[in-house]
C-alpha positions in Angstrom: 48.2 -9.7 -18.9 50.3 -8.9 -22.0 47.5 -10.2 -24.2 44.9 -8.0 -22.4 47.1 -4.9 -22.7 47.8 -5.6 -26.4 44.2 -6.3 -27.3 42.9 -3.3 -25.3 45.4 -0.9 -26.8 44.6 -2.1 -30.3 40.8 -1.5 -29.8 41.2 1.8 -28.0 43.5 3.3 -30.6 41.9 1.9 -33.8 40.2 4.6 -35.9 38.1 1.8 -37.6 36.3 1.0 -34.3 33.5 3.3 -33.1 31.7 3.3 -29.8 32.4 4.3 -26.2 35.9 3.6 -24.8 34.5 1.2 -22.2 32.9 -0.8 -24.9 36.3 -1.4 -26.4 37.4 -3.0 -23.2 34.8 -5.7 -23.3 36.5 -8.3 -25.5 39.9 -8.0 -23.8 38.2 -8.0 -20.3 36.3 -11.2 -21.0 39.4 -12.9 -22.1 41.3 -11.7 -19.1 38.6 -12.9 -16.6 38.6 -16.3 -18.3 42.4 -16.6 -18.2 42.7 -15.5 -14.6 39.9 -17.9 -13.5 41.7 -20.8 -15.1 44.9 -19.8 -13.4 43.0 -19.6 -10.2 41.8 -23.2 -10.6 38.3 -22.8 -12.2 37.7 -25.4 -14.9 37.7 -24.3 -18.5 34.2 -23.4 -19.6 32.8 -23.0 -16.1 32.7 -19.2 -16.2 30.1 -17.3 -18.3 30.0 -13.5 -18.7 26.7 -12.3 -19.9 27.1 -8.8 -21.3 24.7 -6.0 -21.8 26.0 -4.3 -24.9 23.6 -1.4 -25.6 22.4 -0.4 -22.2 24.9 2.3 -21.1 22.0 4.6 -20.1 20.6 2.2 -17.5 21.6 2.7 -13.9 20.5 -0.6 -12.5 22.1 -2.9 -15.0 25.8 -3.6 -14.7 27.7 -4.4 -17.9 28.1 -8.1 -17.1 26.4 -10.7 -15.0 28.9 -13.5 -14.2 27.9 -17.1 -13.6 30.0 -20.0 -12.3 28.6 -23.4 -13.2 25.3 -21.7 -14.1 25.0 -20.1 -10.7 25.1 -16.3 -10.5 28.2 -15.1 -8.6 28.3 -11.4 -9.3 28.4 -8.5 -11.7 31.1 -6.4 -13.4 30.7 -2.7 -14.2 33.1 -1.3 -16.8 34.1 2.3 -17.0 36.1 4.3 -19.5 39.8 4.3 -19.0 40.9 7.0 -16.7 37.7 7.1 -14.6 39.2 4.8 -12.0 37.6 1.9 -10.1 36.6 3.7 -6.9 32.9 4.7 -7.4 33.0 6.8 -4.3 35.2 9.3 -6.2 33.1 9.5 -9.4 32.1 13.1 -10.4 29.9 12.3 -13.4 26.2 12.5 -12.2 25.2 9.4 -14.1 28.1 7.4 -12.5 27.3 8.7 -9.1 23.6 7.9 -9.4 24.4 4.5 -10.8 26.7 3.7 -7.8 23.9 4.8 -5.4 21.9 1.9 -6.8 24.5 -0.7 -7.6 26.0 -0.6 -4.1 23.1 -2.7 -3.0 24.6 -5.7 -4.9 26.4 -8.3 -2.8 29.3 -8.9 -5.2 30.3 -6.3 -7.7 33.6 -5.7 -9.6 34.5 -2.3 -10.9 37.2 -1.7 -13.5 38.3 1.0 -16.0 40.9 -1.3 -17.5 43.7 0.3 -15.4 42.3 -0.6 -12.0 40.0 -3.2 -10.4 38.0 -3.1 -7.1 35.6 -5.5 -5.4 32.5 -4.3 -3.6 30.1 -6.1 -1.4 26.9 -4.4 -0.1 28.5 -1.0 -0.8 31.7 -1.8 1.1 35.1 -2.2 -0.6 36.9 -5.5 -0.1 40.6 -4.8 0.4 41.9 -2.0 -1.8 41.7 -0.8 -5.3 44.2 -2.8 -7.4 46.1 -0.8 -10.0 47.8 -2.3 -13.0 51.4 -1.3 -13.9 51.1 0.8 -17.0 48.3 2.3 -18.9 45.7 0.3 -20.8 45.6 2.9 -23.6 49.3 3.1 -24.3 51.3 0.3 -22.6 50.1 -2.6 -24.9 51.9 -5.9 -24.2 54.0 -4.2 -21.6 51.0 -3.8 -19.3 51.6 -5.8 -16.1 49.4 -7.0 -13.3 50.4 -6.7 -9.6 50.3 -9.9 -7.5 47.0 -8.7 -5.8 45.0 -9.0 -9.1 44.7 -12.8 -9.2 43.4 -13.1 -5.5 41.0 -10.2 -6.2 39.4 -12.0 -9.2 39.5 -15.3 -7.4 37.7 -13.8 -4.5 35.1 -12.3 -6.8 34.5 -15.6 -8.6 34.4 -17.6 -5.4 31.6 -15.6 -3.8 28.7 -17.5 -2.2 25.8 -15.9 -0.3 26.5 -15.8 3.4 23.3 -16.8 5.3 22.4 -13.9 7.6 22.9 -15.0 11.2 20.0 -13.0 12.7 16.5 -11.8 11.8 17.7 -8.2 11.9 20.6 -8.9 9.6 18.3 -10.8 7.2 15.9 -7.7 7.3 18.8 -5.4 6.4 20.1 -7.7 3.5 16.6 -8.2 2.2 15.8 -4.4 2.3 18.9 -3.5 0.2 18.0 -6.0 -2.5 14.3 -5.0 -2.4 15.3 -1.4 -2.8 17.4 -2.4 -5.8 14.4 -4.2 -7.3 12.3 -1.1 -6.7 14.9 1.0 -8.6 15.0 -1.4 -11.5 11.2 -1.5 -11.8 11.1 2.4 -11.8 13.9 2.5 -14.5 12.2 -0.1 -16.7 8.9 1.7 -16.5 10.5 5.0 -17.5 11.7 3.1 -20.6 8.2 2.1 -21.4 8.1 -1.6 -20.3 4.7 -2.8 -21.6 4.4 -5.6 -19.1 5.2 -3.6 -16.0 3.0 -0.7 -17.2 0.1 -3.0 -17.6 0.6 -4.5 -14.2 0.8 -1.0 -12.7 -2.6 -0.1 -14.2 -4.2 -3.3 -12.7 -2.5 -2.5 -9.4 -4.0 1.0 -9.4 -7.5 -0.3 -10.1 -7.2 -2.8 -7.3 -5.5 -1.2 -4.4 -3.9 2.2 -5.0 -5.8 4.3 -7.5 -3.5 7.3 -7.1 -0.2 5.4 -7.1 2.5 6.8 -9.3 5.2 4.5 -10.9 7.4 4.8 -7.8 4.6 3.7 -5.5 3.7 0.8 -7.8 7.4 -0.2 -7.9 7.3 -0.2 -4.1 4.3 -2.5 -3.9 5.8 -4.7 -6.6 9.2 -5.0 -5.0 7.8 -5.7 -1.5 5.3 -8.3 -2.8 8.0 -10.2 -4.7 10.6 -9.9 -2.0 8.4 -11.1 0.8 6.9 -13.8 -1.4 10.4 -15.2 -1.7 11.0 -14.8 2.1 7.8 -16.7 2.8 8.9 -19.4 0.4 12.2 -19.8 2.2 10.4 -19.8 5.6 8.5 -22.8 4.2 11.8 -24.5 3.1 11.0 -24.0 -0.6 14.1 -23.8 -2.7 14.7 -20.8 -5.0 17.5 -22.4 -7.0 15.0 -23.8 -9.6 13.6 -20.3 -10.3 10.8 -18.1 -9.0 8.2 -19.9 -11.1 8.8 -23.2 -9.4 9.0 -21.6 -6.0 5.6 -19.8 -6.6 4.0 -23.0 -7.7 5.1 -24.8 -4.6 4.1 -21.9 -2.4 0.6 -21.9 -3.8 0.0 -25.3 -2.1 0.2 -23.7 1.4 -0.2 -20.0 0.8 -2.4 -19.4 -2.2 -2.5 -15.6 -2.1 1.2 -14.9 -1.7 2.2 -17.8 -4.0 -0.2 -16.8 -6.7 0.8 -13.1 -6.5 4.5 -14.0 -6.6 4.0 -16.1 -9.7 1.8 -13.7 -11.6 4.1 -10.7 -10.8 7.1 -12.5 -12.2 6.0 -15.1 -14.7 6.0 -12.7 -17.7 9.1 -13.4 -19.7 9.6 -9.8 -20.7 9.4 -8.7 -17.1 11.9 -11.4 -16.1 14.3 -10.1 -18.7 13.8 -6.5 -17.7 14.4 -7.2 -14.0 16.9 -10.0 -14.3 19.6 -8.2 -12.3 17.6 -7.7 -9.2 15.5 -10.9 -9.4 18.5 -13.0 -10.1 20.4 -11.5 -7.1 17.4 -11.8 -4.8 16.8 -15.5 -5.5 20.5 -16.3 -5.3 20.9 -14.5 -1.9 17.7 -15.6 -0.3 18.1 -19.2 -1.4 20.9 -19.4 1.2 18.6 -18.4 4.0 17.7 -21.0 6.6 14.9 -19.5 8.6 14.9 -22.3 11.2 18.5 -21.5 12.1 17.8 -17.7 12.3 14.6 -18.0 14.3 15.3 -21.1 16.3 11.6 -21.8 15.4 10.4 -19.1 17.7 7.5 -17.0 16.4 8.8 -13.8 18.0 11.8 -13.8 15.7 9.6 -11.9 13.2 8.5 -9.4 15.8 10.5 -6.4 14.6 11.4 -7.7 11.2 9.4 -5.3 9.1 10.4 -2.3 11.2 14.1 -3.3 10.7 13.4 -3.8 7.0 11.8 -0.4 6.6 14.6 1.4 8.4 17.0 0.3 5.6 14.6 0.0 2.7 12.9 3.4 3.0 12.4 5.0 6.3 10.3 7.8 4.8 7.8 5.1 3.6 7.1 4.3 7.3 6.4 8.0 8.0 4.3 8.4 4.8 2.1 5.4 5.5 1.9 6.0 9.3 3.4 2.6 10.0 4.4 2.5 13.6 4.7 -0.8 15.5 3.2 -1.3 19.0 5.4 -2.7 21.8 4.2 -6.2 22.9 3.6 -4.8 26.5 1.1 -2.3 25.2 -0.6 -4.9 23.0 -0.9 -7.2 26.1 -2.5 -4.5 28.1 -5.0 -3.6 25.4 -5.9 -7.2 24.8 -6.4 -7.8 28.6 -8.6 -4.6 28.9 -10.8 -5.8 25.9 -11.0 -9.3 27.4 -12.2 -7.8 30.7 -14.8 -5.7 28.9 -16.1 -8.8 27.1 -16.5 -10.6 30.4 -18.3 -7.6 32.0 -22.0 -6.7 32.2 -22.1 -5.0 28.9 -21.2 -8.1 26.8 -21.6 -10.9 29.4 -19.1 -13.2 27.7 -17.5 -15.1 30.6 -14.8 -16.6 28.4 -13.8 -13.2 27.0 -12.0 -13.6 23.6 -12.4 -17.4 23.9 -16.2 -17.1 23.6 -17.4 -18.9 20.5 -19.5 -15.9 19.4 -16.8 -13.2 19.7 -15.3 -12.1 16.4 -12.3 -9.9 16.4 -10.9 -7.7 13.6 -7.7 -5.7 13.3 -8.3 -3.2 10.4 -4.6 -2.4 10.1 -3.0 -5.7 11.0 0.6 -4.8 10.2 2.7 -7.7 11.3 0.0 -9.3 13.3 1.0 -8.4 16.9 -2.6 -7.7 18.1 -4.1 -10.8 16.6 -1.2 -12.8 18.1 -2.1 -11.3 21.5 -5.7 -12.3 21.1 -4.7 -15.9 20.2 -2.5 -16.2 23.2 -5.2 -14.8 25.4 -7.6 -17.4 24.1 -5.0 -20.2 24.7 -4.5 -19.1 28.3 -8.2 -18.8 29.0 -9.0 -22.3 27.6 -6.0 -23.9 29.4 -7.2 -22.4 32.7 -10.8 -23.3 32.2 -10.6 -26.6 30.4 -7.0 -27.8 30.5 -4.1 -27.7 28.1 -5.6 -30.5 26.0 -8.5 -28.3 24.9 -6.2 -25.5 23.5 -5.5 -26.9 20.0 -9.2 -27.3 19.2 -9.9 -23.8 20.6 -7.2 -22.2 18.5 -8.4 -24.0 15.4 -11.9 -22.7 16.0 -10.7 -19.2 16.7 -9.1 -19.0 13.3 -12.6 -18.6 11.8 -13.3 -15.5 13.9 -10.0 -13.7 14.1 -9.7 -11.3 11.1 -7.0 -9.0 9.8 -6.9 -6.4 7.0 -3.7 -5.0 5.6 -2.9 -2.9 2.6 0.9 -3.5 2.2 2.3 -6.9 1.1 5.4 -6.7 3.3 3.8 -6.6 6.7 1.0 -8.8 5.5 3.5 -11.6 4.7 5.2 -11.2 8.1 1.8 -11.3 9.8 1.0 -14.6 8.1 4.4 -16.1 9.1 4.1 -15.0 12.7 0.5 -16.2 13.1 1.1 -19.5 11.4 4.2 -20.1 13.6 2.2 -19.1 16.7 -0.7 -21.4 15.9 1.6 -24.3 15.2 3.2 -23.7 18.6 -0.3 -23.5 20.3 -1.8 -26.5 18.4 1.0 -29.0 18.5 0.6 -32.1 20.6 2.9 -35.1 21.2 0.7 -37.0 18.8 0.7 -34.2 16.2 3.9 -32.1 16.5 3.3 -30.5 13.1 -0.5 -29.7 13.1 -2.4 -28.6 10.0 -3.1 -24.9 10.3 -6.6 -23.8 9.3 -7.1 -21.1 6.7 -6.4 -17.7 8.1 -8.8 -14.8 7.7 -6.1 -12.3 6.7 -6.8 -10.2 3.6 -4.9 -7.8 1.4 -7.3 -4.9 1.1 -7.9 -1.3 1.8 -10.0 -1.2 5.0 -11.3 2.2 4.1 -12.2 1.2 0.6 -15.9 1.2 -0.4 -17.2 -2.3 0.3 -20.5 -1.5 -1.6 -19.0 -0.7 -5.0 -19.3 -3.3 -7.7 -15.9 -4.5 -8.8 -15.0 -4.1 -12.4 -13.3 -7.0 -14.3 -9.7 -7.3 -13.5 -7.2 -9.4 -15.5 -5.7 -12.7 -14.3 -2.5 -11.0 -13.2 -4.2 -9.6 -10.1 -7.0 -12.1 -9.5 -5.5 -13.5 -6.3 -5.4 -10.0 -4.7 -8.9 -9.2 -6.2 -10.3 -12.3 -4.5 -8.8 -11.2 -1.2 -10.4 -7.8 -1.6 -13.8 -9.3 -2.5 -13.7 -11.7 0.5 -12.8 -8.8 2.7 -15.7 -6.7 1.4 -18.1 -9.5 2.2 -16.9 -9.3 5.8 -16.9 -5.5 5.9 -20.5 -5.4 4.6 -22.1 -8.2 6.4 -20.2 -10.1 9.1 -20.9 -9.0 12.6 -17.7 -7.9 14.5 -17.6 -7.9 18.3 -14.2 -6.3 18.8 -12.1 -4.1 16.6 -8.6 -3.9 18.1 -5.3 -2.6 16.8 -3.1 0.4 16.3 -4.3 2.3 13.2 -1.9 4.3 11.0 -1.3 7.9 12.1 -1.1 10.6 9.5 -2.2 14.2 10.0 -3.6 16.3 7.2 -4.9 13.2 5.5 -7.8 14.8 3.6 -8.8 12.6 0.7 -7.3 9.4 2.1 -10.4 8.3 4.1 -12.1 6.3 1.4 -15.8 5.9 1.7 -15.6 6.7 5.5 -14.7 10.2 4.4 -16.4 10.5 1.0 -19.5 8.3 1.5 -20.5 5.1 -0.4 -22.1 7.0 -3.3 -25.7 8.0 -4.0 -27.6 9.8 -1.3 -26.1 8.1 1.7 -24.0 10.3 3.9 -20.3 9.6 4.7 -19.9 7.9 8.1 -17.4 10.6 9.1 -20.1 13.3 8.7 -21.8 12.0 11.8 -18.8 12.9 13.8 -18.7 16.5 12.7 -20.2 19.0 15.2 -23.3 20.9 14.3 -22.7 24.2 12.7 -24.5 26.1 15.5 -21.8 24.8 18.0 -19.3 27.1 16.3 -16.6 24.5 16.2 -16.1 24.4 12.4 -12.4 25.5 12.7 -11.6 22.3 14.5 -13.3 19.9 12.0 -9.9 19.7 10.2 -8.6 17.5 13.0 -10.9 14.8 11.9 -8.9 14.5 8.7 -6.4 12.1 10.1 -5.9 8.4 9.2 -6.4 7.1 12.7 -9.7 9.0 13.0 -10.9 7.4 9.8 -10.0 4.0 11.2 -11.8 4.8 14.5 -14.9 5.8 12.6 -14.7 2.6 10.6 -14.5 0.6 13.9 -17.5 2.4 15.4 -19.5 1.8 12.2 -18.5 -1.9 12.1 -19.0 -2.9 15.8 
């Protein structure tokens, strides 16, 4: 500690050295961490501190990333002497705003040279440890209390703790996804060319009116849930996102391709290295089989729990509300009875080979799961359990889902794949091959008749999903549209071609629902400007 004190005092008091006071602590701090790590039993050369020397204005980039044996273990944020090491007490707006973002990190050390504190997921570990003396004046007389070595050892010894439940995993994932979102927003505000170009492509494809924050939300969720899907498929993240994406493409081409293309750019990787590095390190420890016990329903409320931590206002803004399974079951049974009745004369209900089902706002897939289970029950009762695997495989071709957001889309895929595996497995084939699902990333209300402009490679996977969805929207007969559409009042301008029309002289489908002027009901037409009404109108147009 005497060397740290002497070196720090020399740098802080030298008139020949310019720069912020916290910058003068860097060299002495690096030496101190190495010395304490060796005293704590870490082999010489195993610790690496990677510093960011010119980025004091960034709020999502700590001063150091720390690696042990080439594995990321945490971050160090250095403040000017006198500011303290308790970020909850900071008064400077920059420091307070920075802490609001950095507290999502799972292992973070704060220091101002006089004090050290350890934080995990925004909670302090133990207490703030204060040195005996003052880093600016004590020099070699500066002394460390006994608590400092255990604090540094605890910091360096961190390993991700696998979340024990799906809800806990949702909470951990949401915090890190929010941090990635914040880092994307910050880098775009600094003019990141790669992210700006991606955002332009994103707007052309899915969200024409999206601002940078909305793009950052889509980007963060796509990457985060891509990594979650990889772990659910037992794909390791320790070799990097690129390798994980390559492996994921073999079984999930859309999510795997999107994950790779969103993160492959070297400049983007560098710009987002804090959040991406932390995400991969934490999620690599996840064992989904342990969490879920291989039960499909483990994902049931995952996205709802995720949104509650990530951004609860997003759920309200997008009208994302999730339907209880009991309500889903009742709606599926009612639709099945209607199919069997005199209007449709399909005695097998949803299990009939010519019944095609679509959920235009599939969310996390609960309605389509209900339909698949109903098909399995019907076939088992009529033909015996041995006929169920073949019936479910055939049903995959006529059960369709559209979703605009990557997060719920990924969860829907995971749930439906798990359910189909459970319904299709046999003693002879305990791990059946799952047929390709007809789930699409697309805007259901988007105009299916418009010619698609050229889009670059970075979004081709999503572009193909939208093109394939448009083919279905334009031409494939649909027997049943079922689901719980998003609810949003005063949604004028958000109804796509259902509200605005397909172009040319053709009227907008919603116009046919407007009462004639002579009825004198014009004051109530505004109530049609609701997201769920747009989806109802789409359903009546499609069926």
